[in-house]
N, C-alpha and C positions, 0 to 999 in steps of 0.2 A: 504493498500499502504504500503512496506516496503523498505526503501531505504539506502544504506549503504553511510557513506562520507568517501570520500578520502582522502588520505592524501593531495591533488592537493586543497581541499575543507579548508584547514586550515587556521582560519582566518576570514571568512566569516559572519555572519551574518545569525541566522537559518534561517529568511523572505529570506535572499538575494539566500540561498542553495535551500529552496523548490521553490523559481521561477523558479530557475534554472533548476530544475529536471521535473518540474511540469509547464512547460508554458504556458499551456492551461487556465491557472488558474488567474485570478488578485495579483497583488501581498494584493491588500486589504482583499481579500476574503483567501487565506491562512492565514492573519493576522488573521482574527476573528477564522478560526481554533485554531489558537493557543489559541487564549484568552478564545475557546470555550473547550479546554484540549481533542481536539481531533489532536493533535500529538504530540508524545511522543518520549524524546530522551532518548535513554537506559532503556526504559520502563517505564521514570517521565515524567509530564507534563513538559515544558519550555519555557521563554518566548521569544518573536519574534528578541529581542537583545541578546538571547545566541548564545558564540561566538563559531561555532564550530573547533573541534580541529582535528580532519580528521579520529578518530576510530570508531566514534558512528554511533549506529543504529538506523534509524528514521521511526517511522511507522505513517500512514498518514491515518486517518480514514474520508474519507471526507463527507462533508456536502450539502446538498441540499440547494439553496438559502432559504430564508426566503420570504414572499409573499412581494408584494413593498410596501413600505413606502408611497412613493410617489402617489398623488390623481392626475387623470386627471382633467385639469381643462377648461374651453372653452376659449380660450385663443386664438386669429389671430394667424398665423405662416404665414410668407411671404416663398414659397417652391420655390428655386433657381432652383433647379435637383434632381430628382427620378427615382430610376429603381428599381430591387425586392430585392436590396441588400443594397441600400443606399439613403439616403436623405439628401441634401443642404439644410439649411433653411436660412435666413438671420436676425440674430441676433441684435433686437437693442441694443441701450447703455441704462443701468439702468437695465437692464434685467438679474438676476443670473442665469446662466447653470444650478445647481440642490440644492437643498435646503443645507442646512448649516450654521453655524453661525449666527443662530436666524433666518434666512428665510426659511420659510414652504411651502410658496404656490408664485404663480405667475412667478415662475421658466419655462425656458424652459422646463427641463422635464416634469412638469405637460401641458404644453399645449403638447408636442409629444405623452404621453398616451391619450390625448383625440381625437388627429386626427388621430394617427398609432392602440392604442390599444399596441400591441405587437410589442417589444424594441430587443434587445441583450439583454442578462442578464448578460455579462462577467464580466461587470465593476460593480455589486454588486446591491442592491435591492436602494440605493440613486441614482444610475446613469445609468442607464436601455438607450442604445442605444449610450452613451457618448464614444467617443473614444479621443477626445482631449478638452481644454476650450478653450473661450476666457473671460479676465477679463471682470468684470460687464459692464464698461462706456466704452467698446469696443465695435465697433458696427463690423456688418458683415458675413463674411462666417462659417458656422458651419456645421460641417460634423458628422451625424448622421447613425449606425450600427444596420440596423433593425432586421439582425441574427447574431445567436453567429460565425458562419465562418465568416460572411462577418466582424465583429469584430476584430476576430483576422488576418484577412487579412491586414483592413486597417492598423491596431495596429503594422504591421510588415513591411507597407509602413512609418508611420510615425518613426518608431526604426530605422529605415534602409536610413532614411532621404532621401525617395524618392521622396515623398510629397511638390511639390513647394508651397510654402505660402507667395505670396504679398502682404504688407502693405501700403496705404498711411497715410503717419503721418505728420501733420504740429508742425516742433518746434521751439524755440524761435532762434532767431539770427539766423545769413548768414553762410549758408554753399555752397559752390561752386564744379562742378563738382561730384566726385562721390567716394567713400571710403568705407573700412571696419574695422571694430570693433571686435577686438579677446580677449576678455578682461571676465576672468571666472566669472561667477555670483553665488551667496551663499547669505544667511539670512544676514541681515545688523544686526551687533549686537546691534546698539543703541536702534534701532526701528523694530522692527519683524514682523510691519507688512507689510515692503517691501523689497526690496533683494536688493545686491549695485555690482556693477563690478569695487571696487576701493578696493578689498581686493588681496591677491596675492595668495587667495586658493580658490575653489569651482567650479562648473559644467564648461566645457569648453562648448563656447556657442561664434558662428558666425553671424555676422551680416552684411548686405550689404546693402548700401544704395546709391542714387543717387536724386541730385538736379531736382525736373523737373520744378518748380516755384519759385523764390523770391520776398519778400516784403519787407514793413518795419518793418525789429523787427526779420522778421519768415523766416521759409523755408519750402515751401512743399516737400515731400520727397516720393520716390518710395521704400521702402523695403522689401530686400528679407530675411528671416531668416536661416541659413542654420542647426539650430538647434531649440528645442522646450523648453527653461527654462522658467520659474514663470517669467512672468513680463520683458521678455528678449528686449523686444525693451526698453522700459521704464527706464530700468538700464542700457542698452548702451547708450541710448540717452544721460541721466543726468552724465553718466560718462565723456564724452566730453564735459560736458558743455553746451547742447544744449538739455535740456526735453522738452518732448511732451508738446506741448501747453494747457495750464489749469491743468495741471498732478502737482497739491501742493504737493501730498505726494511727490512727485521726485525734488523739489525745485522750479516747474516753478511758475510764477503770477497766481492768481486766474482770471480766465473768466468769463465773461459775462452768460456762456452756463455752461448747468447743467453735463458737461461732460469734456474729453479732448478727443481733434483732434487724434484720432489712429481707422482706420478701414479695417478688413480685406477684402481686395481688388480680391482678387483672389486666388484660388486654385485651382492646376491639380493633380488629381490622377487619378491612375488605378482602374476603375470598379469592386468589385470583381464577380457581375454578367457574364458582358460581357469582360470583359478583356480587355477593350478598356479603351484610354488614354481618362478622361471625364478634361473640364478646366470650370470651372466657375468662372462668375463674379460678382461683385455687385456695384455697383455704390454708389455714397459718399452719406449717406443722407440727410433728408432736413435741417438738422438742419446744418448740417456741409460745407452745399453749400451756405447755411446763413451765417455762419460762417465765410468762404471764400470771400464771398462778401463786409465784412466789412473791409476786409484787403487793405492797400494803398502799390500802385507798389512803387519802388524806384524811377523809372523815375517822378511821378507825387511830388514827394515833393522839396519841391524847396530849394537849395543850401545856406547853412549857409554862411553870410558873415564875 
């Protein structure tokens, strides 16, 4: 494929330019083509970070996906919804979505491959079917595409923010009523393992919260995120000094539970197969119900004299 870079593209990275011109392919897939020398700028190989000047001719030689590296494993999966295009599962806390950072087995992808055999290939050879992700210790609804066409449809729904995502979160401290957090999120310069919403720069992020129930030292919230940034709820709640309970990475006190209290409770999307709106709900898992049962309502605390 031959692409011409117009002056309007000046200043863009090569991988961003390619993704704009070839939206049917994921950025990670395009970057792999660049690394393999399948993308030439004015006849020469270039890096993904190459900055377009607006006068270049870019040649792209598409490559087929490599065989899946992820292997099927017989791991139980709780299916919440399924049609010919998509499946929604209940991801347990502690389960990684796909291989990476030293984790190569026991992932959601391994379980999906065993259960469904074929999934969308748009996301690359390590992330078949994966349209969005949940943090390792976040439980709840995860949407998976069965076909490439469904993947592209769902990815557009996520990017255009028509997918409605509702979470349940227990946070430290007392919050009343409802509120909105509009703070940009970026990588924490002091700890690369986490994000931060305490800088003036970063990607736009929107989080709406509403109090569901108050406890001594904690508040249970219903949270709607208008964007899908990495660690968004965790970073935003920490930024207003109400970190998610048990989330020690973001400043919360250690908990007796081997996770933090964050659960993807409801997801609303349009099925690529039926074009009908689908609402999927997932109740709190037993360990979070047990955690919640240990909390003390404010009225049961004797006032101090």
